[in-house]
Backbone as a ProteinNet text record, in pm:
[ID]
protein_1_A
[PRIMARY]
MLKDLEAKHYKNDLGNISPLAKHLDRPITDHLEMYTLFQKEKERSERYLKDCKRQRN
[TERTIARY]
-472.2	-563.2	-615.2	-525.5	-567	-657.2	-623.9	-705.6	-848.6	-862.2	-995.2	-1072.6	-1004.8	-1069.9	-1117.2	-1035.1	-1074.4	-1194.4	-1192.2	-1302.3	-1431.3	-1421.3	-1538.1	-1595.3	-1507.9	-1549.3	-1640.8	-1618.7	-1693.9	-1812.8	-1828	-1937	-2049.9	-2170.6	-2286	-2311.3	-2420.6	-2450.5	-2465.3	-2503.5	-2522.3	-2394.8	-2285.6	-2159.2	-2140	-2232.8	-2221.6	-2149.1	-2086.4	-2021.5	-2129.2	-2110.2	-2208.5	-2213.9	-2333.2	-2343.8	-2292.2	-2276.2	-2225.8	-2074.8	-2009.2	-1867.2	-1782.4	-1818.8	-1739.1	-1744.8	-1845.6	-1861.2	-1796	-1761.8	-1710.5	-1573.9	-1493.7	-1359.4	-1354.3	-1462.3	-1464.5	-1488.9	-1417.1	-1441	-1580.4	-1635.9	-1769.7	-1773.4	-1663.9	-1660.4	-1686.4	-1638.9	-1666.7	-1816	-1878.6	-2022.1	-2101	-2060.2	-2129.7	-2110.3	-1993.1	-1967.6	-2054.9	-2066.7	-2152.2	-2298.9	-2340.9	-2478	-2502.9	-2407.3	-2420.3	-2431.3	-2347.5	-2354	-2488.2	-2537.4	-2667.6	-2778	-2772.2	-2874.4	-2866.1	-2744.8	-2729.2	-2788.7	-2768.5	-2824.3	-2976.9	-3033.1	-3178.7	-3230.1	-3137.4	-3169.6	-3236.5	-3177.3	-3223.2	-3188.3	-3260.2	-3235.7	-3101.9	-3048.9	-2923.2	-2939.2	-3055.3	-3078.7	-3071.6	-3131.8	-3127.4	-2983.2	-2907.5	-2768.1	-2686.4	-2713.2	-2643	-2676	-2802.8	-2844.5	-2778.4	-2770.5	-2705.1	-2558.1	-2493.2	-2351.9	-2332.4	-2420	-2411.6	-2430	-2520.2	-2545.1	-2428.5	-2356	-2239.4	-2126.6	-2112.5	-1999.7	-2037.2
7734.7	7813.7	7732.9	7666.6	7586.6	7471.4	7413.1	7303.7	7351	7472.3	7527.5	7551	7599.3	7621.9	7491	7386.9	7255.7	7202	7215	7166	7240.8	7370.1	7449.7	7406.7	7367.6	7322.8	7201.4	7114.7	6990.3	6999.4	7112.4	7124.3	7208.8	7174.4	7251.8	7366.9	7436.4	7554.7	7523.6	7403.1	7366.1	7317.2	7308	7261.4	7111.8	7042.7	6898.5	6867.9	6752.3	6710.4	6690	6750.1	6741.6	6600.1	6547.6	6414.7	6415.5	6532.9	6544.7	6568.7	6568.1	6600.1	6512.4	6385.5	6296	6335.2	6413.6	6454.2	6588.9	6663.9	6798	6801.8	6698.7	6697	6639.9	6580	6521.5	6630.3	6626.4	6724.7	6706.7	6815	6811.1	6717.9	6705.6	6616.3	6471.7	6432.8	6297.3	6277.7	6378.4	6370.2	6359.8	6438.5	6436.2	6303.7	6246.5	6115.9	6008.3	6012.6	5916.4	5934.7	6059	6087	6027.9	6046.3	5992.4	5841	5776	5630.1	5585.3	5658.2	5627	5636.8	5740.7	5758.6	5649.4	5607.1	5497.7	5368.8	5343.9	5223.8	5227.8	5346.9	5361.2	5351	5325	5308.5	5433	5547.6	5671.9	5670.3	5745.4	5748.7	5816	5783.8	5845.2	5996.4	6039.1	6183.2	6251	6190.3	6246	6257.3	6149.7	6149.5	6254.2	6266.6	6366.4	6507.6	6532.6	6664.7	6695.9	6596.6	6616.5	6651.9	6581.5	6608	6748	6786.6	6918.8	7028.6	7008.6	7109.3	7120.1	7012.1	7015.4	7096.6	7088	7156.3	7294.8
2060.5	1981	1861.1	1789.1	1674.6	1718.6	1832.5	1884.8	1911.8	1964.4	1991	1862	1758.8	1629.7	1568.5	1578.9	1527.1	1603	1734.1	1815.9	1781.1	1759.3	1725	1589.7	1499.8	1366.9	1375.1	1470.5	1482.2	1577.6	1644.7	1740.7	1683.9	1723.5	1679.7	1776.6	1760	1841.5	1990.5	2023.7	2163.8	2229.6	2151	2205.5	2194.5	2134	2116.4	1986.1	1982	1858.5	1752.2	1638.6	1530.7	1475.5	1450.1	1389	1245.1	1188.1	1050.9	1046.8	1161.8	1168.6	1076.9	1062.9	980.1	832.7	794.3	655.3	625.2	727.9	708	641	660.6	603.9	463.3	419.4	284.5	180.9	71.9	-33.6	-94.3	-143	-201.1	-321.7	-391.7	-508.1	-467	-349.1	-298.8	-273	-214.6	-188.6	-319.5	-416.5	-545.1	-617.3	-605.4	-666.7	-602.4	-471.3	-401.2	-441.6	-457.8	-500.8	-639.4	-729.1	-864.6	-862.5	-783.3	-772.4	-715.8	-617.2	-557.6	-662.9	-744.4	-847.9	-954.6	-987.3	-1084.3	-1030.3	-900.5	-838.1	-838.4	-833.6	-839	-981.9	-1072.2	-1214.4	-1273.4	-1242.2	-1303.7	-1451	-1529.8	-1674.1	-1704.1	-1820.6	-1862.8	-1876.4	-1919	-1931.5	-1795.7	-1695.2	-1559.7	-1511.4	-1529.1	-1485	-1560.7	-1689.7	-1770.4	-1723.4	-1691.7	-1641.6	-1507	-1420.1	-1290.3	-1308.8	-1397.8	-1422.9	-1480.8	-1570.4	-1631.9	-1526.3	-1433.7	-1328.9	-1231.6	-1211	-1121.5	-1180.8	-1311.5	-1376.9	-1409.8
[MASK]
+++++++++++++++++++++++++++++++++++++++++++++++++++++++++

């Protein structure tokens, strides 16, 4: 039963393995941290980065 629930978690509506499955187990904080690093690499302004951080919290 648990195996079926896990399999369902990774499959999309058509029964195929979701291409996003590798991201489903990562905490949202990891995704947000990666987004912040990406924005810093794009040389976003400090104000932009500060606003993003404020909206997350």
